[in-house]
Steps between C-alpha positions, in 0.01 A plus 500: 500500500639461150713813524637383842586156357679672203705722726594231758741302279696814426544564876635165594845532330553836658409356844724196458787725398441741785499225759746270345777748398590582862505129590732417210726788594522394863571138406774610247648734749512228765673266258751766419576558868550129554724444199684831442488672835384846615487765219692770680672644187333783319427322173364181661290685758348755262414218256296325766354824631368623157376147420323490830326834432390379162368172649291678751376750241377273226160666496671830436737373233470821302705664774804273451655740250476788748645262764812430288542870420488583871719218635776469229649832567522419868668167426746673257597761765561244768713279272700810410525575875643148568753541214610845602528401872757250407668720249594767752641260753834580658728248681397401850802667655418832331153515631414730792477351846617743770200736509258209537714341770527829691122563490404144593754488785366836629154359476592179674698660778836385362383171343370454150136390538550210259784359711293543823194323350688211365702454821171478687265322255689320229644149510630374159476131623141533617262723298206632701139572386583875468781418255249337272259793556777737408553304175130528414496874567814552297364308200183704485715792365511325165132471430264684744530846342436368156215268602340800670545696171315216319216501746467881470505469121224253527262651761596872526649584159467869552772476777730271300707761317568703820603179684722379211662845465578502871642142493721570194621837625594345834689233325691730267578734799648208678719431196626859514600439861694184408678698223584798710581315821607137459492355851600179675224301668575363856593148385749632252647744746542206742674291236735784422593554863341840550274360774436168674384211277125464443308228322259547216191345648284489184744293285552264795123444541467466115762230498333322793164503324643401165262723305613549138463822299405510134780585261486831324637606161574847628644469852632158581856451388512850339708678761208726595527441871645807673631416847539868592153608414408556867431870535201564503327182579231428237385208719410754766366752257232280345299419818511864610383601149195270547435647841500857352286414200234314689502735804150632420364141509448515880666397824497124455688541160744742663564259794558206268730679251678675793568152655618380160737795468645441848532124428694570182735745682565236768563231242744717311705602802480166682572314180825688431367647172483866597605748765232693681601819320443321160132451598459855636639658182266264309208650703607849426539428125153339487345791673660744246373282212153487652491878533599549142239258369231656724572850374523372138163331524333805654618701205379240258162483666474882511565518127247220421238684709556818298479322162157513346311174478483344152116547498548874560762523228266327253207716597705818458621385156138428389398834630769677303406310183133578542567874552422727200 
């Protein structure tokens, strides 16, 4: 009884921190959402993401150093991606448009699918429920992939590096696409007269909702927005990447992520953000990146299986030293 009483006071601070840190984090994040807006920019989002991982890992605080070492390179790469994406921008008129138009017209039987969808579904003077649903689906692009990375880091750390490598490789491969093939999205092509005018549904819904976004020291006002970074569609790539990565998890996961992939594709085309071919090229790009990472990890696992265990190395060294 004496020993238990002596140990108990030392456990209470840890319990309070373990339970209280997530609550404090959630309250602070809620206040930030209400006062500053949604943290969509890289710096703001990753600040809250890493802080959230730490808050839910107070009991394992010794792992915080490893967490920073594994997350900061990803953050640095994505900030560099945002900067370079804007740096290679060409003028809107110089960006490619005819191949996308030709393909989508062929697919739509002579009509661009975006134009057909908006003619039949969209009314700028009366937003429907599916317009708001499209806004929600579109916005998930900015945080779902990285929240999933945080969850994997927390509960399945052995899979984190493979997942993070796939996400970063897919992102950088998309940048190469923007650099090699700057392309006009449908709304821009309509504004420039290459096709009938189409509205951008997501900004219209955003304006109707009045949801603010948190300012960023890296992106906002820095000229990093690239209006012709449309081919391939990274918005389409990320849901498909999740589908491929979690494919072994079973049919229910496949159905859910497959529906998410299709919902994002519909949102992008209907919303005037991407042509169908932009999404299809994004899928092909993601499939290539997934294949590369899969092969790479098989090689890494094969080499680690061949490497002798530390205990075996130690035993061999002791045997050699003991030999006459």
